[in-house]
N, C-alpha and C positions, 0 to 999 in steps of 0.2 A: 883619226881618219882611217877608214878601212883600206887595207892593201888591195890594189887592183891587179888582176891578171891580164894577160894579152887580150882575152875576149872583152874585158871591161874597157880597156883602152880603145880598142877598135870600135866598140859601140859608141863611145863618146865622139870619136872622130866621125862616125857615120851620121850621128845626130847633127853635128855641126855642118857637115856638108849638105845634109838634107835641108836644113834651115836655109842655107845660102842658095841652094838651087830653087827652092820653093819661092823665095823672095825674088830672085832674079826673073823667074818665070811669071810671077805675079805682076811685076812691073811691066812686062811685055803685054800681058793680058789686059792690064789697066789701060795702057796706051792704045790697045786695039778696041777698047770700048766694051770688053766682056766683064769687067769689074767696075762697079759704080761706087759713088760715095767717096770716102777718104781711104787712103792706103798708106800706112806708116811702116817702112821697112826696117828690119833688124840687122841689116848687113853691116858687119863690123863689130857687133856686140855679142856674137854667138858664144864666145867663151864664158860670158857672165852667166846666162841662164843655164847653159849646159853644165858648167862646173857646179853651180849652186844646187840645181835640182838633182844632180847625180848623188848628192849627199842626204837627200830627204828620205824619210821613212814613209811607208804607205799611208799612215794615219795623218801625215802632215798636209795641211791645206796650202795651196798656192793661189795667190791673187795678184793681179798686176794691172797696169794701165793699158793704153790702146795699142802700144807696140808689142802685140801679144802673140804673133804667129809662132815665133821661136819658142816661147815659153810653152805654148800648146803642144808643139812637137816633143819637147823634153818631157812633158807630162803624159805623153802617150797617144795624142790624137794622130790618126793616120794621115798620110799625104792625101789620100782620096777624100776623106771627110773634110779636111781643111780646104782643099781646092774647090770642092763642091760648095762649101759655105761661102768662100770668097766670090763665087759666081752666083750666089743667091739661090742655090738648088735645094730641092726637098731632101736630097741625100746628104746634105751638109751636117756638120756636127750639131748645129742648132736649127736644122731643117730650113736653112736659108733665111732665118729671121735675125740672125745676129750680125752676119757680115764680118768684115775685117776687124772692127774694133770690139767685138763682143764674143770672141771665141771662148767657149766654156764647155766643160764636161765634169759635172760634180761626181760622176761615178769613178772618175780618176782623181778626185779631190782637187781638180783644177776649177777654181771658182771664178775664173774668167778675166777677160780684159774689160776695162771700164773707160768710157769715152770722156767723162768729165774729169778734168785734171784734179787729182788728189782726192776725189770723192770716195774712192774705195778704201782709203786709210781708216776712217771710222768704222767701215764695214769689217775690215780686218781685225780691229780691236774688238768688235762685237763677236766675231767668230771665235777669237781667242777667249773672250769672256765665257762664251757658251761651253768651250772645252774645259775651262777651269771650273765652272759651275757644275758640270756633269762629271767632273773628275776623270776626264779623258786625257790620254797621253800625248795627243798631237800638238805640234807646233804650227802656228800660222806664219807662213813666209809671205811677206808683203813687199812687192817690188814697185818702184816708182822712179820717175826721173828727177833730176836736180831742180827743175822748174817747179815741181809740186811742193818743194820745201819752203816756198815763200808765201803760202796761202794758209787760210785758217784751218782747213781740213787736216793738214799735216800736224799743226800744233795741238788740235783737239785730240786726234788719235794717239799721237805719241805721248802726250801728257797723261791721258787716262790709262794708257798701257802701263805706265810707271806707277801711277797712283795705286792701281790694283795689282801690280806685279803680274801682268798677263804674259802668257807664253807666246810672244811675238818676236820674230826676227824681222826687223825693218831693214830693207835693202834698197839703198839709193843707187841707181845706175847713173852715175855722173858722166854723161857724154859731152860735157862742157857747154852745151847749148840748150836753152829753153826756147823751143821753136827757132827763131832767128836771133835770139838775144844771148850774148856771151855771159858766162857765169859771173864775171866780175862786174857786169853792169846791172845785175839783178839781185845779187846776194852780197850781204855785208861781210860774209866770211867766205874765203876761197875753199876751205875744207869743210864740206857739208857736215861731216861727222861731228864738228864742234857744236852744231845746233842741238845735239843730244845732251850736251853738258848742262844746258839750261833746265833739263828735266832730270838731272842727276842719274843719267842713264849710261852704262858702260858702252863704249863705242870703239870702232877701229876703222882703218882705211886700207884698202888694197890698192896700191899704186898702179899695178900693172894688170888691169882687167882684160887685157888682150891675150894673156897666157892662162889657159884653162887650168894648168897644174898649180899656178900661184893663186888662182881663184879658189880652187878646192882647199889649198893649204890655209887660206885666210878664213874661209867659211866654216871649216870644221870646228875650231874652238868657239866661234860665235854660236853655232847651233848647239854645241855641247852646253854652253852657258844656259841657254833657254831651256833645253831638255832637263837640266838638273834642278829646275824649279827656282832658279835665281831671278826670274823675271825677264823683261825684254832686253834686247841687245840691238844696237844700231850699227849697221855696217855700210860703209860707203865704198863703192867699187868704181874706180876711174876707168872709163872706156871711151869709145868714139864711134859715132855712126858715119859710115862712108857716104851714104846718100843724104838727101835733104830731109827736113823734118817730115814731110809727106810728099806725095807725088806732085802736088801743086806748088812745091817750094822752088823758087827760081835760084836759091842759094847765092844771093848777092852779098851776103853778110860775111862770107869767109873766102879766103884766097884758095885757088886751086892747088897752090904749092903746099898749103897746110894739109889738105886732104891727101895729096900724094905722099907727104911725109908720113902720115899716119898709116897709109895703106902698106907701107913697108913693114908695119907691125900687124899684118893680117893674122888674126887669131888662128885661122885654119892652116896657114903657112907655118906659123910658129909650132903648132902641135904636130904637123906633118914632119917637120925637121926633127922635133923631139923624139917621135916614135922611131924614126930611122936611126938617129944618133944612139939611142938607148937599145937599139936592136930588138925593139918590140915588134916592128913591122918592116917590111921591105918596100921599096918604091912600087914594086909590082902589086903587093897587097893593097896599098893605098890607091893605086890607079884603078884596080878592080872595084873598090868601093865607090870611087868617083863615077865610074862607068855604070855600075848598078843603080846608083842614086839617080843619075840622069835618066835612065830608063824608067825608074819608079815614078819620077815626077811627070814624065811624059804620059805614062799610063794614068796618072791621077788627073792630068789635064783632059785626056780623052774621056775618062769616067765622068768628070764634071760636065763637059760639053754634052754628053749623052744622057745625063740625068734630067728628070722633069723639073719644071718650075713648081713651087708650092701651089696646090690646088686653090682656086679662088674661094671655094666654100670653107677653107680652113683659115680664112683671113682673121677671124676673131678667136681662134684657138690660142690657148696658153696665155691669155691676158690675165685671167684670174686663177687662183689656186682652187682646184676642185675639192669640195668637202667630201671626203670619203668616210 
């Protein structure tokens, strides 16, 4: 794992705070009626994607499920492009056509969020197969929730990746709930990583996915395994979402005390205290980042509101690939 300097540490803190503020502001805009459709917030899981993606190389592809805003930020999508997309504007990263669940920018090797549970896993295997066939060096990083491991797409994708020894890092973000169903009610095994054993695949579990430094520590050897040509690796990262499954979730399936207990392990707070304790940053340094991010997000909201809707005569654009 590459050694980080002060600038590197503060950049990771900045990304985590930016994800949190965008999600909080998005929730408000949704309630005000400015965002339509579904909205799945990443609040509480910021350390997972930030730590994971901080270790990728430019040639590595990233693909994820529908809780995708934070992953997009980590891959380099700007706050303005993201907020405009959430509001369905022509200036959004997908020109208003993707919305919350389909954030993508292939120029940044971010192959998007996918709304159908688990459907992107075979796609990830296909992208890795293409890299292998073309003798490219990239690793495909495929992120998904614990609920996706109980359906056919998961088993098809993971099985073929091992049969063909594809360069895939499978990353299960285990936030303990599949929608409103607890893990123990839907999965025969509590440790999701054990499902990789059935495919003879090396695997590991990061117990504290709320701590970004522990995430990085656990991700580094998994990525190195795949990069070295040894085939796929399965990584389970235990985390927790502070909000409901989506904005329409009444959260009747979990006690408020449970959420409050997990909130004591706020990943941003953990990293904030780490940076101060290790004398990497001062409280003033971090407070300035917090303030700057708040201003950046408000500027992004203003940009989105001022942006035009997609023109009606572009309704049928981008449906088919143009033959050049």
